[in-house]
DRENGUTOR-362211 format. One record per atom (N, C-alpha, C): x, y, z; residue in three letters. Coordinates in steps of 0.001 Angstrom, whole numbers, plus 500000, padded with zeros to 6 digits. Atoms other than C-alpha are relative to their C-alpha. Layout:
XYZala ...
***
This chain:
500275500320500961unk 359128976141974047unk 500986498979499566unk 499230501245500163unk 359733972781972673unk 500571500063498237unk 499761500375501201unk 361677972303969376unk 500193498885499441unk 500113501489500475unk 362051969627967028unk 501441499623499221unk 498578500343500615unk 365239967919965767unk 500101500471498418unk 500046499398501481unk 364191969415962130unk 500780501117500107unk 499508498136499707unk 365301972926963513unk 501470499866500219unk 498521500284499614unk 369043971380964064unk 500553499598498878unk 499568500478500855unk 371449970925962075unk 501669499474500955unk 498867500635498934unk 374624968511964098unk 501259499973499439unk 498745500349500881unk 378044968741962770unk 500761499163500894unk 499002500908499326unk 380183965958963743unk 501075499671499384unk 498175499794500367unk 383765965922963948unk 500313498773500438unk 499133500788499923unk 384510962556964424unk 500499499189498901unk 499479500490501203unk 386649960235962577unk 498530499025499262unk 501032500398500575unk 384532958485959795unk 499120498687500567unk 500749501072499373unk 384186955173961290unk 498760500155501319unk 501341499690498601unk 382574956364964747unk 498771501224499260unk 501262498637500745unk 380692959463962801unk 498879499106499350unk 500621500972500725unk 378819957083960309unk 498886499488500587unk 501124500321499184unk 376643955188962945unk 499272501291500657unk 501026498764499488unk 375739958225964999unk 499510501110498800unk 500915499348500815unk 374849960166962072unk 498503499459499587unk 501654501028500243unk 372103957488961066unk 499248499915501068unk 501194499975498729unk 371010957598964711unk 499083501480499575unk 500784498545499466unk 370179961205964534unk 499356500450498761unk 501168500090501253unk 368705961118960892unk 498771499828499980unk 500805500440499709unk 366826958874961800unk 498465500620500840unk 500746499116498772unk 365434961217964755unk 499302501524499243unk 500665499018500766unk 364985963779962056unk 501357501454500260unk 498898498956500240unk 368347965906962581unk 500391500160498760unk 498397499756501357unk 370548967144959752unk 501010499886500333unk 498425500061499443unk 374162966357959959unk 500676500365498890unk 498861499781501179unk 377329967535958320unk 500874499565501001unk 498876500576499547unk 380555966189958741unk 501391501214499913unk 498970499430500013unk 383894967722959603unk 501161499377500888unk 499191500963499437unk 386778965312960532unk 501214500893500673unk 498963499132499456unk 389202966965963380unk 500721499162500753unk 499154500762499354unk 390634963660964314unk 500118498731499084unk 499785501158501082unk 392475961240962067unk 500749498960500895unk 499694501357499372unk 393439957789963486unk 501167499071499030unk 498919501090500397unk 396553955744962446unk 500947499270500419unk 499161500668499399unk 398980953304963112unk 501106500428500505unk 498863499317500211unk 402277953962964547unk 500714499613498824unk 499102500280501383unk 404785954058961919unk 501726499953500444unk 498272499605499979unk 408468954962963541unk 500339498629500701unk 499773501128499369unk 410262951683964156unk 500546499927501541unk 499970500466498708unk 411136952546967854unk 498657499611500537unk 501291500242499398unk 407264952560968485unk 499527498804499742unk 500539501396500173unk 406579949630966856unk 500887498614500784unk 499060500822498858unk 409771947778968635unk 498978500075501198unk 500336499589498847unk 408329949227971861unk 498685498828499758unk 501023501111499972unk 404982947140970684unk 500157498696500464unk 499345501128500622unk 406258944194969741unk 500413499129501459unk 499895500492499011unk 408046944136973002unk 498988499795501047unk 501009500243499298unk 404928944387975255unk 499182498582499305unk 501210500765500392unk 403115942008973067unk 500364498472500469unk 499841500980499596unk 405678939238973314unk 500293499889501886unk 500008500414498457unk 405871939720977251unk 498467499676500397unk 501522500011499678unk 401640939524977110unk 499954499642501409unk 500076501171498985unk 401847936338979263unk 500539500574501509unk 499227499639498529unk 403732938365982131unk 498582501138500749unk 500815499309499306unk 400484940530983016unk 499240499308500578unk 501392500352499454unk 397745940067985197unk 498563500937499771unk 501334499314500422unk 395416942611983892unk 500501501010498943unk 499696499229501179unk 394956944326980689unk 498889500809499992unk 501031499419500039unk 393309947510980246unk 499690500507498542unk 500176499382501503unk 391642948684976624unk 499335501539500240unk 500630498744500214unk 390866952537976595unk 499287500340498991unk 500746499286501116unk 389035952877973484unk 499531498656499148unk 500563500994501386unk 387421951092970181unk 501197499758499375unk 498745500243501140unk 390567951818968353unk 501240499204500610unk 498893500795499242unk 392965950325971276unk 499728498698499719unk 500458501230500505unk 391013947349970884unk 500436499135498743unk 499426500582501447unk 391364946699967043unk 501330500303499431unk 498762500321500346unk 394793947530966749unk 500699499162501362unk 499478501094499024unk 395605945524970005unk 499842498715499687unk 500457500853500124unk 393699942918969182unk 500874499259498823unk 499128501170501297unk 395618942422965687unk 501236500185500307unk 498715500106499273unk 398925942768967391unk 499923498344500732unk 499970501622499080unk 397800939602969685unk 499866499069499331unk 500271501336501115unk 396481937717966833unk 500973499900499427unk 498625500130500919unk 399687938009965208unk 501044498807500578unk 499000500919499028unk 401556936470968149unk 499705499315500647unk 500639500851498833unk 399312934868970365unk 498217499609499582unk 501266500321500254unk 396760932764968458unk 499334499313500807unk 500956500480499000unk 395372931387971850unk 500578500887501038unk 499886499065499089unk 395367934083974495unk 500336499472501194unk 499401501034498683unk 397528933161977601unk 498693500103501232unk 500992500116498811unk 395403931982980459unk 500212501075501401unk 499500499425498940unk 395148933736983789unk 500021501288499847unk 500103498371499964unk 394759937606982545unk 498580500450500153unk 501052498940499784unk 391813939944983489unk 500137500709499166unk 500106498921500737unk 390346941892980918unk 499046501408499903unk 500489498716499707unk 388942945655981518unk 499826500881498663unk 500364498725501167unk 387594948429979234unk 499735501045500565unk 500540498656499765unk 386896951976979520unk 498687500241499102unk 501422499963500739unk 383147951886978902unk 499342498772499096unk 500892501154500851unk 380512949680977338unk 500488499732498442unk 499905500199501274unk 381058950492973780unk 501041498912499804unk 499016501053499817unk 384844949209974273unk 499935498796500483unk 500061501608499693unk 383853946144976197unk 499239499409498802unk 500761500795501046unk 381416945405973318unk 500768499891498783unk 499138500811501149unk 384123945664970692unk 501170499042500620unk 499308501340499171unk 386414943435973175unk 499215498853499443unk 500717501218500335unk 383673940964972871unk 499824499311498612unk 499946500158501487unk 383414941165969007unk 501405499038500177unk 498851500468500181unk 386826939671969361unk 500133498650500921unk 500274501245499068unk 385417936627971862unk 500820500367501296unk 499507499544498867unk 387110938801974889unk 499140500555500905unk 500751499357499491unk 385135939355977655unk 500131500567501249unk 499256499087498857unk 385865942027980472unk 499368499174501424unk 499695500807498737unk 386332940854983904unk 499269500843500793unk 500592499308499124unk 384690943649985498unk 499671501558498836unk 500377499272501058unk 382811946875983501unk 499278500814501128unk 500755498612499022unk 382069950061986548unk 499533500824498886unk 500649498435500712unk 379845952907985104unk 499497500616501249unk 500642499259499068unk 378635955620987053unk 498796499977499953unk 501585500190499589unk 374796955923987993unk 499531500723498569unk 500738499374501176unk 374276958205984644unk 501013499219498922unk 499356500885501074unk 376279955477982611unk 501586500583499545unk 498600499733500423unk 379861956813982363unk 500920499166499468unk 499475500864500450unk 382416955758980702unk 501797500496499969unk 498878499028500119unk 385644957810981709unk 500959498757500962unk 498682500374499180unk 389048956517983332unk 499418499609501601unk 500335499876498774unk 387525957521986595unk 498727498842500593unk 501103500862499759unk 384719955487986425unk 500499498257499982unk 499294501332499591unk 386679952167985926unk 500905499742501002unk 499302500384498680unk 388874952626988681unk 499137499724501271unk 501035500336498964unk 385782952260990873unk 499777498561500079unk 500591500973499922unk 385688948661989430unk 500540499094501056unk 499648500973498751unk 385568946042992167unk 501486498960499545unk 498614500711500033unk 388878944106990743unk 500900500683499624unk 498963499302500273unk 390838946816990266unk 500371500937501330unk 499887499227498847unk 390944947981993842unk 501228499526501134unk 498581500453498966unk 393634945353995326unk 501001499486498978unk 498938500603501281unk 396549945117992520unk 501058500098500503unk 498566499831499368unk 399349945405994820unk 500858498999499551unk 499124501237500582unk 402161943393993299unk 499425499651498383unk 500129500583501232unk 400596942938990048unk 500494500799498664unk 499655499948501293unk 401369943665986591unk 498837500539498960unk 501230499512500664unk 399057945882984527unk 500341500343498283unk 499466499584501372unk 399260946502980689unk 499048500622499522unk 501114499628500164unk 397439949220979261unk 499729500271498377unk 500002499780501359unk 396521949541975636unk 499339501171499520unk 501002498621500638unk 395700953120973930unk 501125500416499042unk 499022499254500902unk 397319955649971904unk 500968501058500551unk 498558499006499543unk 400360957755971818unk 499594501666501151unk 500116498948499142unk 400268960252974709unk 498743499706500651unk 501154500044499407unk 396884961126976433unk 500040500013501699unk 500099499649498747unk 395702961299979738unk 500638498753501168unk 499126500628498916unk 397784959637982712unk 499681499351500956unk 500901500649499061unk 395275959221985188unk 499728498690500529unk 500133501442499394unk 394419955688985119unk 501306499163500685unk 498734500798499584unk 398169954590985287unk 500480500175501330unk 499483499406498421unk 398686956685988255unk 499584499659501039unk 500556500057498732unk 396347955991990320unk 499887498213500073unk 499551501244499576unk 396961951995989791unk 501430499765500717unk 498768500089499577unk 400391952598990422unk 499957500197501960unk 500125499852498493unk 399377954304993891unk 499419498862500578unk 500700501028499213unk 397474950928994429unk 500981499340500509unk 498853501049499847unk 400885949189994310unk 500073499274498892unk 499660500837501229unk 400803947866990674unk 500572500620499251unk 498795499633500677unk 403402947876988140unk 499207500072498698unk 499954499573501397unk 402290949766984879unk 500105500329499084unk 499142499911501284unk 402961949695981232unk 498855500486499178unk 500920499341500741unk 401283951472978459unk 500536498859498815unk 499787501016501354unk 401444949414975038unk 499069501360498666unk 500422499013500467unk 401038952547972799unk 500036500052498704unk 500348500964501424unk 399382951375969181unk 499603501207499072unk 500178499014501380unk 398457954572967203unk 499963501433500591unk 499635498439499463unk 398653958304967237unk 498778500824499285unk 500805499227500440unk 396050960887966796unk 500272501206499303unk 499823499053500905unk 396231963876964172unk 499165500749499374unk 501157498989500666unk 394543966586962543unk 500373499826498428unk 500115500447501569unk 393566965682959035unk 500349501403499246unk 499500498890500730unk 394904968085956472unk 498968500821499427unk 501254499338500915unk 391709968680954611unk 498886500854501349unk 500839499841499251unk 390128969803958002unk 499895501831499711unk 500282498761500290unk 390627973627957124unk 499191500403498975unk 500885500118500948unk 389139973388954119unk 498675499595500010unk 501474500040499850unk 386112971574955362unk 499579500683500548unk 500240499314499008unk 385767973823957869unk 499459501488499415unk 500382498825500602unk 385491976986955609unk 498906499431498676unk 501281500683500795unk 383312974863953407unk 498654499770500842unk 501293500246498934unk 380781974029956236unk 499525501409500207unk 500797498529499739unk 380677977865957125unk 499235500395499151unk 500551499070501153unk 379933978810953761unk 498788499427499635unk 501536501077500153unk 377213975926953421unk 499210500483501031unk 501134499899499046unk 375471976658956627unk 500045501263500374unk 500081498832499345unk 376075980194957237unk 498719500620499784unk 501692499448499790unk 372487981225955916unk 499160498888500426unk 501102501246500255unk 370856977893956479unk 499051500613501493unk 501264499424498866unk 367423978448958924unk 500587498663500948unk 499780500480498831unk 368799975621960951unk 501029500476501258unk 498846500011498791unk 370645975859964347unk 500968499594499982unk 498883500726499901unk 374031974898964211unk 500749499166501397unk 499428500506498764unk 375015972244967131unk 501403499531499311unk 498602500574500448unk 378851971299966978unk 500736499443500912unk 499262501116498744unk 379983968117968616unk 501174500066500085unk 498343500276499630unk 383177967406970095unk 500073498985500875unk 499463501021498859unk 383954964188971772unk 500534499504500771unk 498438499990499215unk 387158964930973234unk 500635501047500280unk 499145498547499603unk 389377967633974463unk 501128500069498690unk 498682499683501128unk 391926966331971457unk 498873500910498743unk 500556499301500833unk 389006967293969302unk 499976501661500101unk 499804498495499598unk 388592970842970837unk 501279500407499718unk 498454499436500189unk 392331971280970640unk 500347499958498563unk 499984499972501339unk 392305970377966893unk 499222501157499381unk 500420498981500484unk 389641972653966351unk 500439501474499955unk 498989498595499732unk 391756975675967901unk 500941499818499142unk 498974499840500885unk 394443974615965782unk 499642500345498535unk 500722499650501090unk 392159974552962851unk 500087501897499807unk 500125498509500000unk 391500978163963487unk 501002500926499840unk 498582499516500115unk 395203979034963876unk 500563499985498612unk 499525499864501274unk 395731978063960129unk 499214500812499300unk 500969498937500634unk 392994980641958899unk 500786501285500010unk 499529498439500132unk 393985984189957342unk 499209500490501408unk 500895499623499156unk 392815986685960074unk 498564500445499519unk 501726499797500631unk 389592987464957672unk 499602499070499971unk 500770501024499683unk 388974983924957854unk 499371499556501484unk 500060500318498649unk 389402983866961410unk 498578500423500576unk 500987499266499805unk 387086986448961991unk 498345499804500053unk 501277500403500477unk 384102985091959972unk 499929498344500859unk 500219501153499807unk 384802981306961222unk 499855500174502009unk 500293499745498532unk 384709982798965219unk 498832500531500047unk 501470499816499758unk 381398984502964491unk 499211499213499852unk 500540501014500597unk 380167981673962826unk 499746498640501588unk 500021501534498703unk 381168978908965819unk 499294500661501245unk 500560499902498805unk 380257981248968478unk 498532500719500211unk 501413499535500081unk 376922982177967284unk 498950498636500002unk 500524501305500324unk 376393978173967093unk 500091499803501779unk 500397500762498381unk 375902975805970272unk 500965498725500094unk 498712501291500108unk 378780973115971155unk 499465499019500959unk 500378501032499321unk 377947969966972333unk 501146499007500572unk 498866500651499425unk 380556968156974737unk 499665498906500827unk 500630500830499056unk 380497965146976951unk 500630499755501039unk 499741499841498522unk 381857966197980024unk 500396501152500422unk 499846498824499253unk 382530968970982652unk 501546500446499466unk 498395499831500446unk 386225968700981779unk 500116500817498930unk 499895499090501583unk 385783969936978170unk 499214500963500087unk 500649498737499775unk 382995972288979170unk 501110501158500298unk 498875499150499674unk 385997973973980760unk 500798500500499273unk 498607499946501184unk 388556973562977994unk 499396501398498927unk 500603499334501383unk 385857975149975461unk 499628501472500688unk 500416498790499283unk 384967978301978353unk 501400501004499416unk 498815499647500064unk 388937978880977812unk 500326500253498327unk 499752499916501619unk 388716978521974165unk 499023501132499574unk 500828498851500326unk 385914981468974054unk 498559499812499742unk 501321500490500296unk 382735979263973620unk 499014500328500753unk 501126499700499307unk 379516980401975130unk 498893499364500299unk 501430501108499849unk 376553977975974851unk 500425498602499449unk 499595501905499765unk 377377974284975854unk 498794499070500277unk 500808500726499557unk 375322971582975863unk 501347498709500497unk 499412501285499460unk 376931968596978270unk 499531498944500191unk 500810501220500012unk 375851965233977787unk 500941499009501206unk 499619500981498815unk 376582962502980571unk 501300499217499501unk 498594500657500305unk 379375960875978589unk 500057499824498125unk 499813499979501630unk 380795960360974692unk 499544498969499317unk 500615501380500706unk 378628957104973887unk 499137500981499291unk 500907499693500842unk 376320957839970832unk 498629500370501104unk 501525500090499711unk 373172957303972861unk 500224501113501330unk 499658498795499409unk 374497959944975771unk 499797501752499293unk 499925498649500637unk 375402962557973289unk 498213500007498990unk 501393500015500669unk 371665961910971509unk 499272500587500924unk 500659499124498535unk 370093962388974801unk 499872501115500479unk 499551498368499696unk 371853965392975211unk 499204500880499148unk 500600499714501268unk 370449966529971762unk 498524500320500396unk 501410499972499913unk 366960965668972590unk 499224500629501364unk 499983499315498531unk 366930966947976217unk 499821501769499667unk 500105498355500465unk 367813970704974593unk 498908500172499172unk 501137499768500820unk 365256970107971995unk 498831500075500911unk 501199499405499109unk 362458969915974800unk 500125501025501187unk 500190498641499195unk 364122972498977164unk 500524501245499956unk 499082498594500668unk 366414975016975081unk 500891500287501275unk 499348499148498942unk 368371975193978272unk 501336499044499804unk 498345500693500253unk 372274974667977673unk 500798501137501133unk 498930499475498775unk 375193975993980010unk 500533501306499094unk 499488498581500518unk 375685979743979296unk 501228500525500835unk 498545499628499404unk 379525980974980111unk 499722501166499716unk 499854498398500242unk 380511984293981019unk 501122500332499631unk 498545499819500566unk 383603986139979872unk 500742500057501305unk 
***
């Protein structure tokens, strides 16, 4: 049975800057959209972290390769670089995790040396590691612009290839304080709606924050929230997050090819056509 986008309400959990363009795309297709911000991005504020960034920026010309892992990394990183390097040093190769990040770099006039994606249009660190110009990095210094914490796979693999890798950690990701009330309001407003709810999570950290919000609820609220959530469908961008969602207790999951808006939208449209999703067992 083929369903229509009008039959579904997509709950978007990204920060507002990333949520708005995707919501517009979905609404044009006929999906109803609701918002629940599970991720807040803010510049680092501690003095020691700011000093660490400044030291990396002052030494920027000592690196042969620079990697930006996200659009946020580009915005914060280029802000620092423009303050200290009105003209970027020569001889540095730039890389981005995913085409969206590369496009953001291009808006600052910086072109990537190599953009490797999988056959399905992947955008992960693993995909970037297949880039031709990152295969032979023995003895090179590489700087990775990212948020605080996060996966270490990219740096670990480059170090195995002989590179010296540093992080420039520019921003922090947190759980918005309004998330609890937003979730309860969302449940109240959609609990009796005719539309099937599809709850989208673009990252493992968003899933972790969702679990953290559940922990803030009273036992009675938790019971209602979990029943509501588990009656709906989860949309995620990778099998890694599917596995994490299963651990968190979710049963019906749509898995997109990656976290780009186009890939997540394609997964939604495919579900409308096929009504097929991953059914997880206890």
